[in-house]
N, C-alpha and C positions, 0 to 999 in steps of 0.2 A: 591808546590806552598808555599813558606814558609813565614812565619807572622810575624811580630815584637812580642814581649811577652806579648802586650796589645791584640794581636789577634790572638792567637794562639787558636785552639781548638780542641780536642779529642772528639771521638766518641765512647760513653760507650751502646753495644747492650746487651739489656737482653734475653738472648735464652735458657734458661734453663729449660722452661716448656714441659710437657711429653704430652700434647693434647689429653687426654682422650677422649675427644666427639668426634675426627678425625674417633674412630674407626680403626686405624690402628697402625702396630706396629714400624713406622717409628718415629723419634723425632718431633715435631711439626714445627720447622724450616727447615726440611727438607722435608715435605710435598713438592709434586710438582706442580709449577704453569707456565704456557707455555713451560713446558718441563725442568724448571729448579728450584732449592730447594727456599721455600719463603726468607731462609737468603741473598742468592745471591745477591737480588734486594736491601736490604737494605745496604749491602756491597758496591754495585754501586752506591747508591746515597752519601753513606760515601766519598767514596775516589772522588768522583767528586768536592765536596766540598775543596779538600785538607785539612782534617784532617791530623794532626801531628801524631796520632796514633789512632788505632782501638780496640779496647778491646770488646772481647765477654766473655758476665758468660754464661758457658753452665753449666748442670746438669744430666737432663735425657739422656741417651746414651752417654755420653760426649765424648767418643771415637770414636762414628761414625760420630760425628758433626765435631770433630775435622781434621777426615781422608777425610770428603768431602771438607773441604778448607784448603789445607796446602799450604795457601800464607805466605810469609813472612812477609808481613806488618800487619799480624793479631796477635794479644796476646789473647790466652785463658785464663779464669781462669776459676774455679770450685766452684759452691757453695754447699756446704756439710754442714748440712742439707738443704733442701729448704725451707725457713721461710719467704717467703715473698718478696716484690721487694726490698723493704729497704735493707733487707739484702743482697740480690742478688749487691746491690751498693755496700755496706759496702766490700763484697768480692774481689769487683775490687781495693780496695784502697790501697794496696801494688801494683800493676800494675802501678798506676798513682800517686805513691808518689811524682816522681820528675817533675812530671807537673804542672804546673802553668797556667791554662789559665780558658778558656771555655768548659765545657762538655756538650756536647749532647747526652743524655738520649732516645735513642729509642727502641724500641721494634723489635725482630726477627721477629714476627709473623704479621706486618705492613708493606706489600711489595708494596705498590701502592703508597707511598710518593714519590714525586719528589725531584730532588736537587734543582730544582728554589724554590720547596717551604722552604727548609732546609736553602738556600740561606738567604729568606726573613726574615725570622727566626730569624737566626743570625743577620741578619743587624738591623731587630727591637729589639731586645736584647742589641745590641752594642747603639743604636739610643737612646733606655729609660736609658742607665747605669744602667740597672738592675743587680741584683746579682743572681736574678731567674728572668726565665720567664716560663711561662705554656703554653704548645699550646693547643689549646681549639677550639672545634664546636657546632655549634647548630645541633640539631638535633628535629625533630617534636614529633618521638616518641624516649624518652631516654632512657627508659626503659633497666634497665643490666649494664647501665655506673654510675659511681661516677659523682655527680654534682659539679659544681663550685661555692661555696659559695661567694658572694661579698658584699660589704655595698655599702650605697648610694650613694659613690662616685667611683663606680666601681671598687674599690682596693679588692684584693685577701683577704679574711679571711682563706677560708679552704677550701679541699675537702671534701667529705664526700660519701662513698661507699653504694651504694642503701641498703643493708642490713642493713645500722647503720644509715640511714636517716630518718628524720621524714615527715610525709605526707607532709607538705610544702614544704621542702627540695626537695619531688622527682617531685614536680610540675616545678622544673627548667630545662630548655633544654640545656644551655650550662654544656657540658659535658667534663669531663679530657680525655684526649686521651693518656694520660700516657708517651706522650711526653715532657721533659723538656731540658732548656738550664740553666745551674747553672754554676757560679762561684768555681772552684775547693776549694778553704780556705773553703768556705761557705758550701758547699756539703758534704765534708768529715768528717767535725766536727757535721754535722747537722744528719747526719745519723746515730752517735753514740749516738744522744739524743733520739730517737724513740723508743717509746715503743710498745706493742700489746694488749692494754687493748682493745680488738675490738672482734667481734663476730666469726671470724677467727683464732685467735689468731695470728697473722703475724705480721712483720715490715712493715708497710705501708709504701712508699717511700712517700707519698701524703701527709704524718704528716711534712712534711719539709715545705710545705706553712705556716702551723699555726706557725711553729718554726720561722721562719723568721719574719712575723708579729709579734709576740712576740718580737723578738730581734730589729723590727722597719728597717731592711734591703728593700733596693729597689726592689719592684717587680711589676713584668707585666705580662699580658695573652696578647697572638696572635692567633686573631681569624682567623682560616684558611677559606680559600674563597671556597674549593672543601671538603667537609665531605667524598666524596668515596678514597679520598687518605689515610684517616686514619681507613679504616675498618681494623679490627683484624682479622685475621681465626682463628675461635676457633671451626668450624664445617665444615663437607663437604659441605652444603649450604653457607658457607660464601665462601668457595674456588670457588665452580661455580660462585657465584654473581662478586669474583674477577676477574675469568676469564674473564667472560663477560663484565668486565669495560676493562680490558688489551686489550682486542681484540680489543674494540672499539677506542682506543686510536690511534691518526694519529701515525704513523712512520715516 
């Protein structure tokens, strides 16, 4: 499905994680769900929305991930060393240097996200004429997630990781899912401006929200109707929960 220049979309999948808590030698994105690797589900969703280009950022056991997905429509870039999500996106800059359009940033360990939700997310981004749109969810228990900080007009201010959050910010229930839609010129300029003055000493992609606000670029947030779709797989328990959700879905 071809698009005009202002409708082009590329998908950038962050898939470099080791997945230490999985207690397995497999890279996290190769962990099996319903008999398929986690990354396979993300790739399915990306292909169904007609992405012009699909780029996967790999790191831990990169060769194994490449070997598992020998598709011609998939470009791999390697993040070495692994210095956070902002650094992961910067690693893909060369692979998308000639692309101008919307970049959907997805996570290789979020397999339940559907192409329908991705289409709604993209449509919303375009309707808002936004430069950056963040996909968010509201959780009863937001523990462990970055919180979405907004002003009194519901405009994005920043995302704060739980380790860096104040007690007041920890009471926020709207969380960052790690999924974004960002116009490519802003994205690859902003990631070069990210610092790492945080508890993890990493380059957080979340910092592009504060950069966008400082520059006054149009930003929006899209609240997902089904938080289960945004379940990230970080442990065997998460994998079992995803298996239950997947099994319960209509065929």
